Each structure stands twice: as C-alpha cells, then as structure tokens.
N, C-alpha and C positions, 0 to 999 in steps of 0.2 A: 440524548436524542438518538433515534434509531431509524434504520431503513424500513422498508415494507416487510422484511423478513424478521424483524425484531432484533437484529444485530446492531449494537450501538455504532453510530458513525464515529463518535469520539467519546472516549472514556477519560474525562478530565482527571479523575482520581489517579488513573494509571500514569498519565502524563506528568502530573505533579509528583508522583512517587519516583518516576524516572529522573526528575530534576531535584530530588531530595527536598522538595517543598520550597525551593528557591525560585521566586517569580522571575527574576532576571535570567536564570538558567532555563526556565521554561521558554522564554522568548528566544533565547539563543538556540535551543534545541529545535524549536519550530522553524527558525530560519535555515538551520542546517538540513533538517528533514526536507523542507520544500525545495531547496537547491539540489539536494542529492536525488530526490525522487523525480524532479523535473528533468534531470539529466538522464536518469536511468529508464524512465518510462518509454521514451522513444526507442531506446536500445532493445527493450523487451518487445515492442511492436515490430521492429525490424527483424529480430531473430524469429519471431513467430511467422512473419510474412515470408521469410526465406526458408521456413520449415526446419530451422536450426533449433530443434526442440530441446536438446540438452542445454544449449546456451540460454535459451529462453527460461528454462527451469532454474538455472543458476541465478539469473537476474531476478526472477520472481522470488527465489529464496531470500535474496538480500532485501528486496522490497517488503517481503512478508515480515522479516525480522525487525526492520526499522519501523514499519507501520505498527507492529505489535508494541514495540517500546514506546511509541508515541501515543498509544491508546486508540489508534485508528483500527478498531476491531473489525468493522465491515471490510475495509481494504485489506487487512491482513488475511482474512478468510478468502477473499477473492484471489489474492496472490498465492495463497496456499494451493488453491485449485489449479492454478497455472503451473506451479512448481510440480505438482503431482502429474499433470499431463506431460510436462517436459521429461520427468524421470521415466515415465512409462513409454515415451516416444509415441504418444497417442494424439491424433488430431481430431478424434471424435469429440464434438462439443467445444472445440477450441475457439471458434468464432464467438460463441455465447459466453465462454469464460473470459475472453478478452474484453468483451463489451461490459460484462459485470465488473471486471477490474477497472476499466476506464471510468465507469460511473461511480464506483465506490471510492476510487482514488480522488476523483474530482470533488466529490462531496466532502471527503476528509480534508483535502487541501483548502477548500473554501472555508470550512469551519476553522482550520488552523490560521488562515489569513485573517479571518474575523477576530479571532482571539488575540492575534498579534497587533491588530489595529488600535 
C-alpha cells in the first residue's frame, strides 16, 4: 500500500528480509521499532521547535534508518527530508516537512500495529 505520492507506506518484503524470514522476529522488530520511534519522535519535534536543527537532523537520521530497515518507505523519505534540513541548518519548509513526517510515521506505525495484532 502506498500514500498519495506513490511511496509505499510499508514494504512487507523488506521487513521480512530484515527478519531473515522469521515471523517471530518480525513481531519482535515491530515492537522494538514502535517503542523506539515513539520515544524519539517527540525528541525530534522538541529539537525542531527549539530550532536545534543539527540535533533534529541527527534524530531524523536515526529514524530514517530504522524506518527504512522496517520497510516504512514513506516515513524513511520524510525523515530523510528532515535530516537534510537539519544538516543544512535550513528552516525553509520545516513546518511542512514535520507534518509530512508526522503523517507518514503515523501511517507506518498504524500498519505495523495492525500487522502485530
């Protein structure tokens, strides 16, 4: 399934590859990703709100990597955009990029919760 831009929300094949095809490990990875991203997303928002763009970029980098590993393609792309803004120290488009990340991460998290249910 994909978002309106055509980027997949969740690439199950990539997730299964990350788990070596082990369904139990998939569930474990989903739980770890959800816990980690739920802890880091507020940190990202706080850094952005405080205009600590370098810190925001580092947090976005970590979220990008973990999202990509989980097959959360749309979210990984949204976090990549925030990482780039952070590295550039650029606030132009920051509000839109944050909203895109919030929506993409929310969709990915919802799909992962459904998968684990």
